N, C-alpha and C positions, 0 to 999 in steps of 0.2 A: 531499505531499498534505495536505488540511485535516484537523484533528482532528474527531471526531464531535461533533455538536451536544450530545449528552447528557453529554459528559465533564465530570467534576467536578474539584475541586482537593483536594489533600491536607489532612487535618484539621490543626488547630493542634497543634503539638507542643512548644511552648515550656515554660518553667518556671513559668508562672503558675498551673498547675492540677496537682493531684495526679493520679496514674494512675487512682485510683478515680473522680475527677470526670470525667476524660476518657472513661473507660469508660461512665459514666452518660450523658454527653452524646452519645456515639456510639450509645447505645441509644435515644435519642429518635427518634420518627418524623421522616421527612424534612420533612413539612409544618410541624412545630414548630421544626426546626432552621433552615429556610430563611431567616427574617428576620434571623438573626444570623450566617449564614455569610459568609465573605469573598467567595465567588463572587457572592452576591446583591448585595453592595455594589459589587463591581467592575462587574457588569452595569448596575447603576443609575447608577454614575458614567459608564459608556460612553454611556448614553442621554442623560445631562445634557450631556456634552461634544459629542454629535452635533449639537445645534442650532447652537452658534456655529461649529463646524467646517463644518457643512452650509451655513451662510450664506456662509462664506468660499469654499468650493468652488463653490457656485452662482454667486456674483457673479463669481469669477475666470473660470469656464467661459463664462458668457454674455457677459461683457465682451470677453474675448479672442477668442472665436469670432466675435462680432458685428464686432469691429474687423477681424479677418482677412477676413471675408466682405465687409465694406464696402470693403476695400482691394484686392479681387480685380481691380478695374478697372485697377490699377497692378501693377507688378512686386513691390510690397511685401506683397501680400495672402497669397501662398502661404507665404513665410517666417514671417509673423506667425502664420498658422494652424498651421504646423508647431511654432513655439515654444509656442503655446497647448496643443497636444496633448502636447508634451514636458513642459510644466508639469503637466498633468493626470497624466501618468505618475509624476512626482515626488511629487505629492500622494497618488497612489494607494499609493506605497511607504510613506508616513507612515501611511496608513489601515491598511495591512496590519500595520504595527508596533503600532498602537493596538489592533487586533483581537487580535493575538497577546498583548499584555500584559494586556488587560482581559477578553477573552472566551476566551482560551486557544485561539484558532483559528490553526492553522498553515497558511498559504497560500504555495505556492511562487511565486517570481517569474515574471512572464509571459515569453513568448519574447523574446529580445533583438532589436534591430534587425538586419535583414539588408541591409547596405549593399553595393551593387554599384559599387565604385569608391571614390574618396576625394574629399574636398572638401565644400563646403556644399551643392551640388546633390544629391550622392549621399545626404547626411544628410537633407536635406529630403524627398527621395523615399522614403527608408526609413521616416521617421516617418509620412508620409501613407499609405503602403501597409500599415503595421503595424496589424493588428486590435486588438492590445493598447492602442494609443493611442486608438482610437475607443471601446473599451470603458471606458477610464478616463474619457473625456469623458462617456459615458453615465452612469457611476456618479456623477460630480459633479453631473449634472442630476437624477437620480432620488433621490439620497440626501437632498436638501434637503426635499422634501415629506414623505418618510417620517420624517425627523428631527423635523419639526414635530409630526407626529401622535404619534410615540412619546414625545416630550418632554412634550407636554400630558397624554397619558393616564397615563404613569407618575408624573409629578410630582403630578398631582391625586389619583391613587389613593393614593400614598404619604402625602401630607399629610393626606388624609381619614382614612386608617386610623389614623395615629398621633394625630391630633387627637381622634378619637372614643375611642380607647383610653385616652388620658390625660385624658378629660373630667372625672373626679372631681377631678383635681389642680387644675383651674381654680378650684375653690371655695377652695383653699388659696392659690393664687397671686394671685387677684383676689377677696379677701373682700368688696370693696364691692359685688359682684354678687349676694351671697347674701341671701336673705330672712330674716325673723326667726323663721319657724316651721319645724318639721321635726325630723329626728333629728340629734343632735350627732355630728359626725365627728371633731372635734378641739377641744380646749379646755383652758384653764387659768384661773387666777383673774383674768387680765388680758384674755384674748381668747377669743371663742367664734365658731366657724364652724358653720353649720347647712346641711344639704342640704334643698332644698324637696321633692323627689320622688325617693326612693331607687329606685323601680321604673324610672323614666325614665332615671336615671343608670346603673343596672345594664344595661338593654337597650342603651343607647348605647355603653357600654364593650364589651359583647359584639359588637355590630355592628362596632365599631372593631377588635376582635381578629380578626374574620373578614376584614376588609379588610387588616389588617396581615399575616395569614398568606397571603392570596391575592396580595399585591403582588409578592413575588419571582417567582411563577409567571407573573404577567401580564407583568412586565418580561422574564422569560426567553422568553416567547412573542414579545414584540416584538423582542428581540435575535436571535431565530431568523431573522427577515427580514433583519436586518443581516448575519448570517452568510452567508445566501444571496447577498446583493448583493456582499459582499467576495469570496466564493469564486468566484462566477460571472463577475464583471466585472473584478476586479483580479488574478485568478490566471491561469495558463496556460489557453488554450483546449483543448478536447478534441482538436481536430485537431492542434495543435502537440504536445500530450502524446503523442498516438499516433505522430506523426512521430519524436519523440525515442525512444519505445519501439521503433519499428521500426528506427531507426538502431542502437540498442543491440543489438537482436536480430540485425541483420545482422552486427554485429561478432562476436557469439557464434558465428553460423553460420560466418563466415569462419575464425575461430580454430579451431572444431571441425573444419572441413574440412582446415585446414592440419595440425592434430594427427593426423587420420586418415591424411593423406598421409605424414607423417613416420613414423607407425607402420607403414604398409604398406612404405615404403622400408626401414625398419629390419628388418622381418620378412623381406623379400626378401634384403637384404644379409647378414643374420646366419644365415638359414635356407636357403632353396632356392638362392640364388645361391652361397653358400659350398659347398653340397653339389655343385652342378653344376661349379664350378671344380675341386673335388677329384676329381669323376668324370672330367672331361676329362684331368686329370693321370694318373689311374689307367689310363684307356684308352690314353693315350700310352705309358705304361710297358709295358702288356700288348702293344701293337703291336710294341715293340722286342724283347720276349722271345718273340714268337710263333714265330720260326724257331729261336732258341737253346734255349728252355725252354718247350715247348708246355704242359706241365702247369701251370707257374707262371702262364703267360699265361691259361690257362683259369680258374685260381683267381681271378686278378685280375679277369677279366671277370665271374665270378660275384659277387664283392664289388661290382663296379660296378653290376651288375643290382640288387642289394639297395639300393644308394644311390639308384638311379633310382626305385625304389618309394617310398623314404622321401621323396625330393624331391617326387614327385607327390602324396603324401599331404599334405605341408606346403603345396603349392600349392592343393590342394583346400580345406584348412582356411582358407587365406588368402582364397580366393575366397568361401568360406562366410561369412567375417567381413565381406567387402565387401557382398555381397548373396546370400543363399542361394537356390539354384534352387528348393528346395522351397517357399519363401515365395511366389515368383512363381507357381509352378504350382498349389499346393494351399492357400495361405492360412495364416493365423496358427495355426489348430488343429494342423495337421501340423508346421509349423515349430517351434512351441513344444514340441510333444511330442518332436521330435528333440533340441532343446536340453535338455529335462528328462532325456532318457535318458542324456545325457553327464554329468549332475550326480552328485556323489559321494554324495548322500543321496537316498532315495526322494522323488519329487515327484509330487503329484497335479495334473493339468492339466485345467481345465474352461473351455472357450471357448463362450460363448453369444452368437453373432452370427448374425443372419438374413442379413446381407449383408456384403460386405467394405468396409472404410473406404478412404480415398484411399491410393494406393500409398506416398506419402511418409510418411503417418501410420502405415501398416502397418509400414513399415521401422523407424521410430522405436520403435514398440511392441515389435517383435521384439528390437531391440538393447537396449532398456530391460530387458526380462525376462531376456535373455541375460546382461547385466552383473550384474543382481541375483542370478541363480543362480550366477554365478561367485563373487560375494562370499560366498554361502552356503557354497559348496564350500570356500573358502579360510579364512574367518574366523569363521563362525558357531558351529561345533561342534554343529550341529543334528542331530537324528535323522530328521526328516522336514520336508517343505516342501510348499507348495501354491501354485498359480498360478490365478487367476480372472480372466477377461476377459469383459466385458459392455458393452452400450451403454446409456447413460442419456441419452435425448433426442438432442441433437446432440453428445454427448461420448463418447469411448471411455475406458472405465475399466479399469485394471489393478490387481491387488492380489496381492502376493507376500508370503507368510507363512512363518516358520520357527519352530521351538521351541528355538532356540539360546540363546547366552549374552546376547544383546542388547547394548546400549551403542552401537549405530550412531548417528552424528551427521552430518547433511548439512551442518552449518555448520562443520565442523572442517577443511575443505580436502581432504577425502578424495575418492574416486571418486564418491561420492554427490553432492558439490557440483557436479562437472562434469556429472553426469547431470541434476541439477536445472537447470543453466544451459542444457543442450541442450533440455530440455523447455520451458523458458521462452521459448526462441527461436521456438517455434511456438505460443505462448499456452497452454502446458501447465503443469501443477502437479505437484510431487512432495512428498508428505507422508510423513515418517518417524516412526513410533511404535515406539521401541525402548528400553524401560526396561532398566536393568541387571538381568541375570538372565533377561531375555526375557519373553515372546516378542517377535519383531520383526515389525511389519506395515508394509510400504511400499506406499503407494497412489499411483498415477500417473493423471493425468487429461489427456487429449489431445482436441483438436477432431476431430470426425468427418471433416470436410473442411477443408482448409487452402489 
């Protein structure tokens, strides 16, 4: 994605200034620093370069497109037009690099060509169907008139400001223009320089100072339009970015579903399935001992009955982990209260919802809170926790807090990272605020409808 338009550059940190000088320079107001900052000169250089580059882009685009359009009556027109568009894409890559180097603007590459097949015909069709190709052509056409305007305005303002600011020096550089009366500015026994009107010179220099201080901001305003052009026409389109995001989200959803299936299979294999196999073996042994030792058989049947109860409880827990019935029947308030009752620390639950969200969002919200409460039980060392759920416009908000030891990090590859990925798959957000020593506050945001 592109960097913000207001982003600056790091201050000079070389050895040419002492720390005290650097501190004093940093304390200067931004308006006084701007004419001497590297960013201002880079932006001014960008504007100056835009005119010759704009002429090149405009001439290339108009010439090649006109040639391709004129040759459409023959079989050469379409390949020439495709080559023109591909050239505009290449020039657009150079423009993105120039904007990155001089404006600090990071713009991702546009969507690649989607070729259906191989060969020159497939390539030509992919170029002509690509929206990025036509946006690059539009940039080549629109950038030229804007480059002329920004070049003329910025150069004139810059020259005017510095010319007026250095107006008193003109009397020293060009002494032949100085009259014979006035106040002596500089002199020795061989040469005398006089100023005719000190008030006029002072006012002129002050006006030049104002123009000099304003020039960086004028140039910055002009380059804002360049940023918009580069970002809007030479970067990926919103539709393609959304497609890439949806493809990534689909991958996360598929991986999450596969992980859930593996977890269910593992729980069944290691839990209820193992107990049922042992139960079948015990019942078989009890059947053999039924005639020989009825008491031992009765005892084995009693033990098998206990195993059946345990297996049923594990199956209920597994079913609750897939989708609890209380969530379907009574909603988030009752389901989260049931989860909180199983937590090892006291949990206050407050759900303020006038209506229920989409079932899929409701399920994700339930599992999010459930996993966060499990983390509190296992890792937090907290004495109390709270769960708050509310609606903010078209978003479902969840907040889980505890007074534990803190130190939770969603970027460390923990369960919080997987939870954040699951929320991101449905355009959700997970924010973790957990300083060392606590408390921990985890806020989740989900769309109301998805």
